[in-house]
Structures are given as structure tokens and as C-alpha cells.
LUMKOL-524112 format. One record per residue (C-alpha): x, y, z. Coordinates in steps of 0.5 Angstrom, whole numbers, padded with zeros to 4 digits, always signed. Each point is the difference from the previous one (the first is absolute). Layout:
N
XYZ;...
END
This chain:
262
-0020+0039+0081;-0002+0007-0004;+0006+0000-0006;-0002+0007-0001;+0000-0001-0007;-0007+0003-0001;+0000+0005-0007;+0007-0001+0000;+0003+0000-0007;+0004-0006-0002;+0003-0002-0007;+0001-0008-0001;+0005-0002-0005;-0001-0006-0005;-0007-0001+0003;-0004-0003-0005;+0001-0007+0003;+0004-0004+0005;+0003+0003+0007;-0001+0007-0003;-0008-0001-0001;+0000-0003+0007;+0003+0006+0003;-0004+0005-0004;-0006-0004+0003;+0002+0000+0007;+0002+0008-0001;-0008+0001-0002;-0002-0004+0005;+0003+0005+0005;-0004+0006-0003;+0007+0002-0004;-0001+0004-0007;+0004-0005-0004;+0003+0001-0007;+0002-0007-0004;+0005+0000-0005;+0002-0005-0005;+0001-0001-0008;-0006-0005-0001;-0006+0005+0000;-0005-0005-0001;+0002-0004+0007;+0001+0007+0003;-0007+0001-0001;-0002-0007+0002;+0003+0001+0007;-0003+0007+0001;-0007-0003-0001;+0002-0005+0005;+0003+0004+0005;-0006+0005-0001;-0005-0006+0001;+0003-0002+0006;+0002+0006+0004;-0005+0005-0003;+0007+0005-0002;+0001+0000-0008;+0008+0001-0001;+0003+0004-0005;+0002-0003-0006;+0007+0002-0003;+0003-0004-0006;+0007+0000-0001;+0007-0004+0000;+0005+0000+0006;+0006+0000-0004;-0002+0006-0004;+0002+0006+0004;-0006+0005-0002;-0005-0005+0001;+0002+0000+0008;+0000+0007+0000;-0007+0001-0003;-0002-0006+0005;+0002+0005+0006;-0003+0006-0003;-0006-0003-0002;-0001-0003+0007;+0002+0007+0003;-0005+0004-0004;-0006-0005+0001;+0001-0001+0008;+0003+0007+0002;+0007-0003+0002;+0004-0007+0001;+0000-0003+0007;+0003-0007-0002;+0004-0003-0006;+0000-0008+0000;+0005-0001-0005;-0001-0007-0004;+0002-0004-0006;+0000-0007-0003;+0006-0003+0000;+0006-0001-0005;+0001-0006-0004;+0002-0007+0003;+0007-0003-0001;+0007+0000+0002;+0006+0004-0001;+0002-0003-0007;-0007+0001-0003;+0000+0008+0000;+0003+0005-0005;+0001+0007+0002;-0007+0002-0003;-0003-0005+0005;+0004+0003+0006;-0002+0007-0002;-0007-0002-0001;+0000-0003+0007;+0003+0007+0003;-0005+0004-0004;-0006-0004+0003;+0002-0002+0007;+0004+0006+0002;+0000+0006-0004;-0008+0000-0001;+0000+0001+0008;+0005+0005+0000;-0004+0004-0005;-0006-0001+0004;+0003+0003+0006;+0003+0006-0003;-0007+0002-0003;-0003-0001+0007;+0005+0003+0004;-0002+0007-0001;-0008-0002+0002;+0002-0003+0006;+0004+0006+0002;-0006+0004-0001;-0004-0004+0004;+0004+0000+0006;+0002-0007-0001;-0002-0007-0003;+0002-0007-0001;+0004-0004-0005;+0000-0008+0000;+0004-0003-0005;-0002-0007-0002;+0006-0005-0001;+0000-0008+0001;+0002-0005+0006;+0007+0000-0004;+0002+0007+0003;+0002-0005+0006;+0001-0007-0004;+0002+0000-0007;-0005-0005-0004;+0003-0004-0005;-0002+0001-0007;-0002+0007+0001;+0007+0004-0001;-0002+0006-0003;-0006+0001+0006;+0005-0002+0005;+0005+0006-0002;-0005+0005-0001;-0005-0001+0006;+0006+0000+0004;+0002+0007-0002;-0007+0002+0002;+0003-0001+0007;+0005+0005+0000;-0005+0005-0003;-0005-0001+0005;+0005+0001+0006;+0004+0006-0003;-0007+0003-0002;-0003-0001+0007;+0006+0004+0003;+0000+0005-0005;-0007+0002+0000;-0001-0002+0007;+0000+0008+0002;-0006+0001-0005;-0004-0005+0004;+0000-0005-0006;+0001-0007+0002;+0003-0005-0005;+0000-0008+0001;+0001-0006-0004;-0005-0006+0000;+0002-0007-0003;-0005-0005-0002;+0001-0007+0001;-0004-0006-0003;-0006+0004-0001;-0006-0003-0004;+0001+0004-0007;+0000-0001-0007;+0007+0002+0000;+0002-0005+0005;-0004-0006-0003;+0004+0002-0007;+0006-0001+0004;-0002-0007+0003;-0002-0002-0007;+0007+0001-0002;+0003-0003+0006;-0004-0006-0001;+0002-0001-0007;+0007+0001+0002;+0000-0005+0005;-0004-0005-0004;-0006+0000+0005;-0007+0002-0001;-0003+0007+0003;-0003-0003+0006;+0006-0003+0002;+0004+0006-0001;-0005+0004+0005;+0000-0006+0005;+0008+0001+0000;-0001+0007+0001;-0005+0000+0006;+0004-0005+0003;+0006+0006+0001;-0005+0005+0003;-0001-0001+0007;-0007+0002+0000;-0001-0005-0005;-0004+0003-0006;+0001+0006-0005;-0002+0007+0002;-0006+0003-0003;+0000+0007-0003;-0004+0003+0006;+0005-0002+0005;+0005+0004-0004;-0004+0006-0001;-0002+0001+0007;+0007+0000+0002;+0002+0005-0006;-0006+0005+0002;+0002+0000+0007;+0007+0002-0002;-0003+0006-0004;-0005+0002+0005;-0001+0005+0005;+0000-0005+0005;+0007-0001-0001;+0004+0006+0003;+0007-0003+0001;+0002-0006-0004;+0004+0002-0006;+0007-0002-0003;-0003-0007+0001;+0000-0007-0005;-0006-0004+0002;-0001-0007-0003;-0007-0003+0000;+0002-0007-0001;-0003-0004+0006;+0007-0001+0003;+0003-0003-0007;+0006+0004+0000;+0004+0000+0007;+0001+0006+0003;+0008+0003+0000;
END
């Protein structure tokens, strides 16, 4: 299937590693013109080198912090200036700290709000005029499997990732007339550094070793294994592509059937 992404300009947030880097590479493999954005300049340039080596397409590198409003606006503008427009925005961020209700003060709640929700809002606000000028586009908000089933010990993530569901559904209805498709995607146990860190944390809390923790989790996944970042990226890129003409306002999990549908 031709995804219709050849030379399409796309911006991938938090793309110095993990799921963001995998999505950026998958876009480049389809011939898209990719802009990378994250705080770590060294890691971003390393990702750009890897993507160019594997795909022949050199991404634009933009260094900034998702929680700084001006940085997000600059990322959108630099993408538009470099590539002549914007077709797709993949909103992505690292997760807020793990913990339960009594672990967090007001500052922690505010920090999670700025990171997990407002960064996306500002990116969409900055991108919207360019989508309209180009006759439409795609917005995909990365969230978590917790949008359908809360994850113990990840209270802040559970709360604010769930807010992305309301954001995506509302914007899909509001922006439909502009031919802008908006969806939410939630990874389950995808084998990334973030998931490995959580497994280490939970193994310690249970008093078991890391391998035993992973074995326990794999037993809860009907496909019997963790997903690879590429598994997630393929789904994300399709939802952001021209091949997707009618899927909008949806919340889609990439989790090997770990979370039951409801």
C-alpha cells in the first residue's frame, strides 16, 4: 500500500529515542520529510544520522523543550520554513514520574499537566494555521494503554493521558470541516527504555528480579511478548498518512490485546 507520504512534511516530538525515534524513522522510510524535536541535541543528531543512514533521508533537527511554549512554536515554524508546510504532527512526550496519590504535591501535578497535556495543546495551536493553509492534515496524540485501563503506580500518567482522549475526540469533530484528522494512540508493553525502567521499579516493589517481572507481564499479554517500537510506529504512520482518509476521533491501542476492549 502506498501511504502517500512521499515528500510530506511531518514533525515528530520527543524523537531523540524510544517511540518517537521509531515513528520518525518509519516516516522517513515512507519518503516523508521529517523534523525531529527534543531536548537532547546530541541524541537528536545521533538519531538523524541513523535515519539518514538507513533511509537516505536526512531529518531536520530542532532542539527544544516541550514544556517551554516558545520552543514548541519555534519547532512548528522551523518545520514549515524548511519544508514549505506541515502535513502531520505526531505529539509525543516522556511520561511523568511514577507514584501514587500521596506521593505528589501541587508542583508535581502542575509539572505533569504541562508535560503531558499542555505541550500537545501548544503544538496543535501552532500547527493549526499551517494545516488549514495546506488543505488539511493529520494529528496523532501519543498516550498510553491507561486511556482504557489505569496502570497501578502511574497516577499522573493515568490522569493526564486520559485527558488526551477528550482532546482528540473534541478536535476531530471541531477540525473535521478543515479535513484535519485527529486520533489518539496508546502503546501497551512496547520494549523501550521507559518500559524497562518501569519494569525495574515494579520488580523492586514486588521483591522479584527483572526477568521474572517481564515473564509476569508477558503472561498477561495474549500475544505472549512485548511489542517492538516498529510495531507501534507502523500503526502511527498509517494513521498520519494520506492512506488514512476516514479514521478520526478514535483511540487505538497497540498492545497485543493486553487491555480488553470496552
